[in-house]
N, C-alpha and C positions, 0 to 999 in steps of 0.2 A: 518270237524274239522281240523283246521290248525296246522302246525308245526311252530316253531319260529327259526329264524336264527339270532344269535348274530354276529355282525361285530364290534369287539372292536379295530378298527384301531387306536384309540386314548385312549386306556384303557377302564376301566369300574369302576363305583361306583354305590352305591345304588340310589342316586338321578338321575344319568344319566339313569339308568334303568327305573325309574319311569317316567322320562320325555319322554323317547322313547315309553313307553307303552301308555302314553296319546296321543302321536303323531300318534299311529296306531289305536286309537279308544277307549281307556279306559276312563270312565266317569270322568271328572274333579270334578263334584259334589261329586261323591263317594269318591275320594281321599281327598277332603276337609273335609268330615265327618269321615275319618278314625281315627284320634286321639281320638275323642269322642267314637267311636265304641270300641276302645281298652282300654277305661278307662283312657286315658292320657289327663289330663285337661290343659286348658289355652295354647294350642299350636296352632299357626297360620300356615296356609298352603298357601304359595305364589306360584302361577303358572303364568309364564310369557312366552310370545313369544320373543325369542332373536335370534341373529345371531351369529354363530361361523364360522369364515371364511366367506364364501359367502353362507352358508347354514342356512335356517330357522329351528330353533329347539324349543323344549319346555324345560323350566327350572323349576325345583321344588326346593323350599327351605322351611324348617320348622323353624318357629320362636319359640324357646324353652326357657322358662324362667329358671332361676337358679334352679338346682335340689338339693335336700337335701343330696344325696349320690350316689355312684355308684351302679350298679346292677350286681349281680353274675348270673351265668347260671341258677341256680335253681329259682331265683326270676323272671328271664325273662320267663322261661318255665311256671311258675305259672301264670304270667300275660297273656300269650298267651292261656293257657289252660282255663282260666276263660272267655275269650272273645268269642263272637258268630262267630267263624271262622270255615269254613268247615274243616272236618277232614283231607282231603288230603292236604289242605293248612297248617294246624297245623303241620302235619308230616314233610312237607318240611321245614317250618320255624324252627322247632325243630332241624332238621338235619343241617341246616345252622348255628344255634347258637352253636350246639354241635361241629361242625367242627371248627368254629372260636376259641372256648374255648380250644379245644383239641390241635390245632396247636400253639396257644399262650402259653399254658402250656408246650408243648414239647420244645419250643424255650427257655423258661425261667426256665425250670427245676422245675416245680411245678405241682400240681394236677389241672385238669380242674375246679373242684369246687372252687378253690382258685382264679381263673381268674375273674376280675371285669372289665366291661365296664363302664368307669367313667362318671358320671354326664350327661352332654348334649349328649355326644357320645353314651351313652347307649340308650337313648330315640330315637335318630336319627337312630341308627341301627335297633331298633325294628320296627320303621315306614318303613324304607327301605326294610327290609327283609319280613315282613308280607305284606306290600303294594305291593311289587313286585310279590311274590308268589301268592297272592290272585288275583292280576291283571291278571296274565297269566291264572289263573283258570277261571276268569270271561270272558276272551276272547276266552275260549274253546280250548286253546293250548294243544295238546296231547303229543308233544315231542319237544325237543329243541336241537340245534346244534350250534357249534361255530367255527369261523375262528380263526387264531392266534391272541394272545393278545399282543398289544404293551405295554411294561412295563414302558417306560420312561427311565430316566438316572439320574445320580448324587446322591445326598444324601438328606435325609429328617430328620428334627429334631423331635424327639418323646419324650415321657415321660422317656425313657431309654437312652436319649442322641442322638447323630447324628448316623443315620443308613444308610446303602447303599440302593439304590432303585433297585429293589423292597425291601421293608422291609422284614426281615427274615420270619415273620409269614405269610405275604402275599404270598411269594414265596412257602412256604410249603403248603398253601391252594391250590395253583395252580398246585401241582404235578399231572401229568397225562394229563395236558392240554398244547397244543402247544402254545409257547410264542416266542416273539422276542424283542430284546432291542431297545431303542430309541422311537421316533425320538430324535436326538441330541438337548439338551437344554430344553427338555420337563419337567424335574423334575419327581415327582411322578405322575403316571397316573392310578394306580390301587390301590384301597382301599381294606382292608380285607373284608368288606361287599360285595363289587362288585365281588371280587374273589370267595367268598363263594356262592353267587347267581349263578355265572357262573358254578361252579363245581356241585352244587346240581341240577341245572336245566338241564345241558347238559352232565355231566359226562365226558366232554372232547371230545365228539363225533364230528368228522369232518363233515363239511357241505356236504350233499349229493346233487345230482341233484334235483332241485326244480322248481316249477312254482310260481313266486312271486304273492302275492295277494295284499299286501299293505306294505309300508315301512315308517319309521319315524325316527326322530333323537331326542335324549335326550342330552341336553347341559351339559358339565362340567363347573365347576366354572372358571377355567382358560380360558383366551381369547387370543390365540396366534395371532399375526398379519399376519402370513403367512400360517396358516393351520386351519382346523376346529377341535376344541376339542369337539368331540361329539361321542356318541354311536349310531350306526345305528342298528335298529331292523327291521327284515323282517318277516311278516306273510306270509306263503306260503303253497302250496299243494305239496306233494311229486310228483316228476316227474315220468311219465310213470306208472300210476296205472295198475295193472294186475288183471282184474276180473276173469281170469281163474284159478288163484292160482298157476300158474307154478313157480312163483318166478323168481329171477334173480341171476346170479352168480356174486359174488363180491370178488375181490382179498384181502386177509388178510395175516397176519403173525402169525405163530405158534411158540411160545417160549416154550422150555422144559428144565427141569433140574431134576436130580435125587438126592435125599437126603436120608441118612440112619442114621444120627446122630442128629435128631431134634425131640423134644418131640411133640406128636400129637397136644396138645393144642396150642403150639407155631406155628406149621405149619398151623393150622386152622386160627390163627390170621393173619398170612402172607397172606393166601388166601383172607381174608376179606379186607386187605389193597390193594391187587392187584385189586379186584373188585371195590373198592372205587376210585382207581386211574384211572379207565377208561377201564379196561379189558372187552371185550365183553363176555368172558366166562373163568372160571378157573375150572379145574378138577384135581382130585388126583387119581392116579392109583397105585395099589400095584405092586412092582417089586422086583426081586431077584438080589442083587448086589454081589460084590466080596466076596468070602469066604462064600457064602450062606447067607449073611446078608439080612434081610428084609428091604425094603426101599419104598419110595413113589416117583412117578414121578409127578411133577407139570407141567401141561400144561396150557398155557395162549394163548387164541385166541384174537387177537387185530388188529386194523387198523395199516397201515404203519406209520401214523403220531404219534401214541403213542407207537410204538414198542421200541424205544430207552429208553424212560423213564421207561417203564414197565420192560425192561431187567435189567436196573440198580436197580430198586426196588427189583427184584428177587434176585440180588446179595447182597442186603443190608438186606432184610427181612428174607431170608432163609440162611442156612449154606452151600449152594452149592458154588462151586468155578468155575463153568462154566455153561453157558446157550447156548443151541442149538437154532438156528433160521432157519426156513424153510418157504417157500412160501406156502400158502394154499388158497383154493377157497371154499367159502361157498355159497350154494344155500339157500337164505333166502326167505321164504314165505312172502307175503304182510301181514302186521299186523298194528294194531292201538290200542291205549289205549282209554278207556272210563271209566265211573263210573255208578254204579247202587245204589239204596237205599235199604237197608235191615234194618228193624226195626228202621228207623230214622237215620241210619248211612250210610255214603258213603263207598262203596267198589270199589276199582279199578279192572278193568277187561281188559284182553288182548284178542282182537278179531283177529283171524287168518283166512285168506282165503286159504282153502286147494285146491289141484288140482281138477279141475272140477267145482270150484266156490262155494263149500260148506263153510260156515263160522262157525267156532267153537269159543267158548268163555270159558275162564278160569279165575276165580276170583283169585286175589292176596292172597296168603296164609297169609301174615302178617296182611292184613286188615281183613280177616276172623277171625283170632285169636283175634284181637283187639275187633271186634264186639261181638264175643262169650264171651269174658271176661266182656264187658260192659253190656251185656244183661243177662248173666247167662245161655244162651242156648248152646247146644252142638255144637262143631265146625262143625260136619258133616251136621247138619241142616242149619247152617248159609251158608256153602258152597253150599248146594242144593238150598237154596232160592236165593242166589246171581246168581247162574248159570241159574235158571229159569227166573229171572228178566232180565238177559242179553239176553237170547234167545227171551223173549217177545219183547225186544227193537229192535231186528233184524227183527221181522215179520215172516211170514210163510216160508221164503226161507231157514231158518237154517236147 
């Protein structure tokens, strides 16, 4: 089961992602049928072979007729919920739309439910997000990583007037992901949809060593005379699989801060923000501070590439006035993600190779709860059935 490597050397958008997916093996016929599958009528799908710079790419365009109105986040969720979409895909798409609406709302000082994606843009975003997340699912991708994102430069004209590049909401969506300005004269290179897909799919995880399996390019709309405006996507195998389960040591960064003047519910919300921004792990520890005051130590484990952004977020999202940073080493056991079916529903499972080569499987709690609510069966029984299904998928070596 492959991993995916995003190489957004010229930014990223939804249509660039779809084009790259086609170039690494996604069925063009499946994509052409997607609008009808989602209940979106009279939409044409144009797939072309084009060149950007000297590179052959796939280009995807949707021909969308005039729409009667914009769509809010609730209407978009209802449309996706009613479509025959795999549960894992539906969850990722919902997360992407929630992220876009939440960041737009924060920028404009409104509630997420008040945010509307207007007319054609709403339909285009639905097709980009659902098409991309579903496409990765169909290709069997188990995890995704990203290199630094080129943001472009200059300004862009939007519904709210002239905005700097990247647009404020786009930059907020990219929090926790390594970015870089330019190239000079490029204009806008990252769309909110592309940024949301990158964050939901990769969480900002930097590219690990890998063995490339197949690569492809999705073309952007702009065609620069001196460089390729495209997104490169690589399907790969993790480098150096370890069948013994000894794992490998990886250098990481440990960020820590102590707080004693923050309500527990606000501290919990800050922890959620840190995880969403790309932290590998976030833990809270009870501590005793000056004058015997009870406090909490927030510890964030992260990669070196995300440490600066997460450190800044700790200073913004919590009441601390200082963050300690130390080098850390983590021994990580080989793991991969998979899915099993329980009562007609998909449940994500994490497979881990233990020392000695024994593989264990643990169903994802959120999926177990979701299936229990959908079927009316106890959570413990759903967990047991998912665990047994995972063990059967591994064969007698478990």
